[in-house]
C-alpha positions as CSV (number, residue, x, y, z in Angstrom):
1,M,64.0,59.4,120.7
2,L,66.2,57.2,122.5
3,D,68.7,56.1,119.5
4,E,68.9,52.2,119.2
5,R,71.3,51.3,121.7
6,R,70.2,53.4,124.6
7,S,66.4,52.5,123.5
8,L,68.7,48.9,124.2
9,V,70.2,49.0,127.1
10,L,66.6,50.7,128.8
11,Q,64.4,47.7,127.2
12,A,66.8,45.7,129.1
13,L,66.8,47.4,132.3
14,V,63.1,47.9,132.8
15,E,63.2,44.0,132.4
16,E,65.7,43.1,134.5
17,Y,63.6,45.2,137.4
18,I,60.4,44.2,136.4
19,R,62.3,40.5,137.1
20,S,64.0,41.1,140.0
21,G,63.1,44.5,141.9
22,E,66.1,45.9,142.5
23,P,67.7,48.2,141.6
24,V,70.6,46.7,138.1
25,S,73.1,47.6,138.0
26,S,75.7,47.8,134.0
27,Q,76.5,44.5,134.4
28,A,73.5,42.7,134.8
29,I,72.0,45.0,131.8
30,L,74.8,44.1,129.7
31,S,73.8,40.3,130.5
32,R,70.6,40.5,129.6
33,S,70.8,43.1,126.6
34,G,73.7,41.2,124.5
35,L,75.6,44.2,123.2
36,D,78.6,43.8,122.1
37,V,79.6,46.6,123.8
38,S,81.7,47.5,127.3
39,S,80.4,47.8,131.0
40,A,81.6,51.9,130.6
41,T,80.3,52.1,127.4
42,I,76.3,50.8,129.6
43,R,77.9,53.4,132.7
44,N,77.7,56.0,129.4
45,D,74.4,55.0,128.8
46,L,73.2,55.0,132.1
47,A,74.3,58.3,132.8
48,R,72.6,60.1,129.5
49,L,69.6,58.1,130.4
50,E,69.6,59.9,134.4
51,S,70.4,63.0,132.3
52,D,67.0,62.9,130.5
53,E,65.2,61.2,133.3
54,Y,64.9,57.8,132.4
55,V,66.4,56.0,134.9
56,T,67.5,57.3,138.3
57,Q,69.8,55.6,141.0
58,P,68.5,55.5,144.3
59,H,71.3,55.1,146.3
60,T,75.0,56.2,145.2
61,S,76.7,53.0,145.3
62,A,73.3,51.6,143.2
63,G,72.0,50.8,140.2
64,R,69.1,52.8,138.5
65,V,66.0,51.9,138.5
66,P,63.2,53.4,135.5
67,T,61.6,56.3,136.4
68,H,57.7,56.7,134.9
69,Q,58.5,58.6,131.6
70,G,61.2,55.4,131.1
71,Y,58.1,53.1,132.2
72,R,56.2,55.1,129.5
73,Y,59.3,55.1,126.7
74,Y,59.4,51.1,127.6
75,V,55.8,50.6,127.1
76,D,55.2,52.2,123.6
77,H,58.4,50.7,121.5
78,C,58.0,47.2,123.2
79,A,55.2,44.4,121.4
80,P,53.2,42.3,123.3
81,G,54.8,39.1,123.8
82,R,54.3,35.1,123.3
83,L,51.9,33.7,125.6
84,R,52.3,29.8,126.7
85,T,50.1,27.5,125.3
86,T,48.6,26.3,128.7
87,T,47.5,30.2,129.3
88,R,45.7,30.7,126.0
89,A,44.2,27.4,125.7
90,R,43.5,27.5,129.6
91,I,41.2,31.0,128.1
92,E,40.1,29.8,125.3
93,A,38.7,27.0,127.0
94,F,37.2,29.3,128.9
95,F,34.7,31.3,126.1
96,T,34.3,28.2,124.7
97,D,32.7,26.5,128.0
98,V,30.8,29.7,129.3
99,H,27.1,29.3,128.8
100,Q,25.5,31.7,131.0
101,E,23.4,35.2,131.8
102,L,26.0,38.1,131.2
103,S,26.5,39.8,134.8
104,R,27.8,36.0,135.4
105,M,30.2,35.6,132.6
106,L,31.8,39.2,133.4
107,K,32.3,38.5,136.7
108,E,33.5,35.0,135.8
109,T,35.7,36.8,133.5
110,S,37.3,39.2,136.1
111,G,38.8,36.4,138.0
112,L,39.7,34.3,135.3
113,L,41.9,37.7,134.2
114,S,43.1,38.0,137.9
115,D,44.0,34.2,138.0
116,I,46.3,34.1,135.0
117,T,48.0,37.8,135.2
118,H,48.1,37.6,139.5
119,F,47.0,41.5,139.7
120,P,43.4,42.7,141.0
121,A,41.2,42.6,137.7
122,V,38.6,44.5,136.1
123,V,35.5,43.6,133.3
124,V,33.1,46.6,132.5
125,S,29.9,45.6,131.0
126,P,29.2,46.9,127.4
127,D,27.7,50.5,127.3
128,I,25.2,49.1,125.2
129,E,22.3,52.2,124.9
130,T,19.2,50.5,123.0
131,D,19.2,46.5,124.1
132,V,16.1,44.6,122.8
133,I,14.6,42.5,125.0
134,H,14.8,38.8,124.8
135,G,12.0,37.8,127.5
136,V,10.1,38.3,130.5
137,S,8.7,36.4,132.9
138,L,6.8,36.9,136.5
139,V,7.5,34.7,139.1
140,R,5.3,35.3,142.2
141,L,7.3,34.9,145.5
142,G,3.9,35.1,148.3
143,G,1.4,37.1,148.9
144,S,1.3,41.1,146.6
145,A,5.0,40.3,145.9
146,V,6.1,39.5,142.2
147,L,10.0,38.9,141.4
148,V,10.0,40.6,137.5
149,V,12.9,39.3,135.3
150,I,13.9,40.5,132.1
151,V,16.3,39.3,130.0
152,S,17.7,41.2,127.0
153,E,19.2,40.3,123.9
154,S,22.6,41.2,124.6
155,G,22.5,38.7,127.8
156,R,22.1,41.0,130.4
157,V,19.8,39.6,133.1
158,S,17.7,42.7,135.2
159,Q,15.3,41.0,138.4
160,Q,13.2,43.0,140.4
161,V,10.5,42.6,143.7
162,V,7.3,44.7,143.1
163,D,5.1,45.2,145.2
164,L,1.5,44.8,143.3
165,R,-0.6,46.0,147.1
166,F,-3.5,43.0,145.5
167,V,-3.1,39.2,145.2
168,P,-3.4,38.1,141.6
169,T,-4.8,34.5,140.8
170,S,-2.0,32.6,138.9
171,A,-4.6,32.9,136.1
172,Q,-4.3,36.8,136.2
173,L,-0.2,36.1,136.5
174,E,-0.1,34.1,133.8
175,E,-2.4,36.6,131.2
176,A,-0.1,39.7,132.5
177,E,2.7,37.4,131.9
178,R,1.1,37.2,128.1
179,L,0.7,40.3,127.5
180,I,3.7,41.7,128.8
181,E,5.7,39.2,126.5
182,N,3.8,40.5,123.5
183,A,4.5,44.0,124.3
184,C,8.2,43.8,125.3
185,V,9.5,40.5,123.2
186,G,11.4,42.2,120.0
187,T,11.8,45.8,121.3
188,S,13.4,48.2,123.1
189,T,12.8,48.4,127.4
190,A,11.5,52.2,125.8
191,E,8.8,51.0,123.3
192,A,7.4,47.9,125.1
193,A,6.7,50.8,128.4
194,E,4.7,52.8,124.9
195,R,3.3,49.9,123.5
196,L,1.8,48.3,127.5
197,N,0.9,51.9,127.6
198,A,-1.1,52.1,124.8
199,A,-2.8,48.7,125.0
200,S,-5.6,48.0,126.2
201,L,-6.0,45.6,129.0
202,P,-8.3,44.7,131.5
203,D,-8.5,46.8,134.9
204,I,-7.3,43.8,137.0
205,V,-4.5,42.7,134.3
206,R,-3.7,46.7,134.2
207,N,-3.0,46.3,138.0
208,I,-0.4,44.1,137.3
209,V,1.4,45.1,134.1
210,E,1.3,49.5,135.3
211,P,4.1,48.5,138.5
212,V,5.6,45.8,136.5
213,E,6.3,48.6,133.1
214,S,8.0,51.0,135.5
215,H,10.7,47.7,136.3
216,V,10.8,47.9,132.1
217,L,11.7,51.5,132.2
218,D,14.5,50.9,134.9
219,A,15.6,47.6,132.6
220,Q,17.5,50.7,131.0
221,T,20.9,50.1,131.5
222,T,22.8,53.6,130.9
223,V,25.9,52.8,133.8
224,P,27.9,50.2,133.2
225,E,28.4,47.7,135.5
226,V,32.0,47.3,137.2
227,F,33.3,43.5,138.0
228,V,36.4,43.4,139.9
229,G,38.7,40.4,141.0
230,G,41.4,39.8,142.7
231,T,41.3,41.7,145.4
232,S,43.1,39.5,147.6
233,Q,46.2,40.0,146.0
234,L,46.7,43.4,146.6
235,A,48.8,43.4,149.5
236,E,51.3,40.7,147.5
237,L,51.4,43.9,145.6
238,W,51.7,46.3,147.2
239,N,53.9,45.9,150.6
240,D,52.9,49.5,152.0
241,L,50.1,49.8,153.6
242,A,48.8,52.7,153.1
243,I,48.9,52.1,149.4
244,V,46.8,49.0,149.8
245,H,44.0,50.8,151.8
246,R,44.6,53.3,149.0
247,M,44.1,51.3,146.1
248,L,41.3,49.2,148.1
249,E,39.1,52.8,148.1
250,L,39.4,53.4,144.7
251,L,38.6,49.4,143.4
252,E,35.1,50.0,146.0
253,R,33.9,53.1,144.5
254,E,32.9,52.1,140.9
255,T,33.0,56.0,139.6
256,S,36.8,55.7,140.3
257,V,37.6,52.1,139.1
258,L,35.6,53.4,135.3
259,E,37.3,56.6,135.8
260,L,40.6,54.5,135.6
261,M,38.9,53.0,132.3
262,E,39.1,56.3,130.6
263,A,40.4,55.4,127.1
264,S,40.0,55.9,123.6
265,E,39.6,52.7,121.7
266,G,41.7,49.7,122.3
267,T,44.3,48.4,124.0
268,A,45.7,51.4,126.3
269,V,48.4,51.6,129.2
270,R,48.2,54.5,131.4
271,I,51.5,54.7,134.3
272,G,51.5,56.5,138.2
273,A,50.3,60.5,137.3
274,E,49.1,59.5,134.0
275,L,45.8,58.4,136.5
276,G,45.7,61.9,138.1
277,D,47.8,60.4,141.1
278,D,50.7,59.4,143.2
279,L,50.6,55.8,143.4
280,D,52.8,53.2,142.6
281,M,50.0,52.7,140.2
282,A,49.7,50.9,136.3
283,V,46.8,50.2,134.8
284,V,46.1,48.0,131.2
285,S,43.0,48.1,129.4
286,S,42.0,46.8,126.8
287,S,38.5,47.0,124.4
288,Y,35.4,45.2,123.7
289,H,32.8,44.9,121.6
290,A,29.5,42.8,122.1
291,A,26.9,42.2,119.2
292,E,25.1,44.3,119.7
293,G,27.4,47.4,119.4
294,G,28.2,49.1,122.5
295,E,31.8,48.7,124.0
296,G,33.7,47.1,126.4
297,R,36.6,47.1,128.6
298,V,39.0,44.9,130.6
299,A,41.5,45.5,132.8
300,V,44.7,45.0,135.3
301,I,46.0,47.5,137.9
302,G,48.8,46.5,139.0
303,P,52.1,49.0,140.5
304,M,54.7,50.2,137.7
305,R,57.2,47.6,138.2
306,M,54.6,44.9,135.5
307,D,56.0,42.6,132.9
308,Y,54.2,44.5,130.1
309,R,54.2,42.8,127.6
310,R,52.7,40.1,129.0
311,T,49.8,41.8,130.4
312,I,49.6,43.7,127.5
313,R,49.3,40.2,125.4
314,V,46.7,38.3,127.5
315,V,43.6,41.2,128.5
316,E,44.3,41.2,124.9
317,E,43.4,37.4,124.3
318,I,40.7,37.7,127.2
319,G,38.9,40.9,124.9
320,E,38.7,38.4,122.0
321,G,37.1,35.8,123.5
322,L,34.7,37.7,125.4
323,E,33.5,39.6,121.7
324,E,34.0,36.1,120.1
325,S,31.4,34.7,123.1
326,L,29.0,38.0,122.6
327,G,28.4,37.1,118.9
328,A,30.5,40.5,118.3
329,D,30.4,40.8,114.4
330,R,34.1,43.1,113.3
């Protein structure tokens, strides 16, 4: 644990390095920190911070830059920043005006988060284990093909094309849709499938219901959906094209993205080696809840030199906005 003065010196160094991207001099630290001490005292504190591996000196004549441990200490002891009124108003307006199905809303939320933070952003859908069906529709596509649309209470929309292997009449399709809705609406997908199995149906209607029934079971999503926004900003964040390519590969694999999001409930910051990789990378994430009790996460991914105080606040505000939109009662 650092004493108060060295903690302030490290804070000033990290924040100045985040701002400038250049090694930080003792004079710059003195100016930013406002400490009433001499430059010699700051230099002594920097030497001690370097020996404790909180900072490092790239070159003998250069200033210092924070290490992974220095960033970790800073994040663990900093408070989230305050957002500008315009930024807060933009977030509030987005969630006030949003009226759309869940997947589209989460996708647009990832774009909003990336646009505000200028980092790639990730939104992971709530891991709702027992979703309730709100509505089912059968839409004729032509010939024996039918589009099955299932809308859940959480806002999920599942669509799948089903080949009935015969061409039903409009009356038969409407009757099948009515029976399926009667059996499914207000129940979980597993309960709906059981009720459809037990129902006494005319053979022709049963020939429509059976292939649809398998899709009802498939609609029970067990793997959260992952929505990524702002990948076009990667080249601006990392000058090394090898890192940009690594980041693109990582963000294209949902399992890798979900591993980055692993964290306990609430807000979490994972830096550098804590992510199991040697990349210059940090992840700021926060959980949010849906009305059905499922938990999702919102996050931004960027280099270790990011404005953590502002980023933490933005991520938390976006998470709170999602909770309100999804009717979470906490």
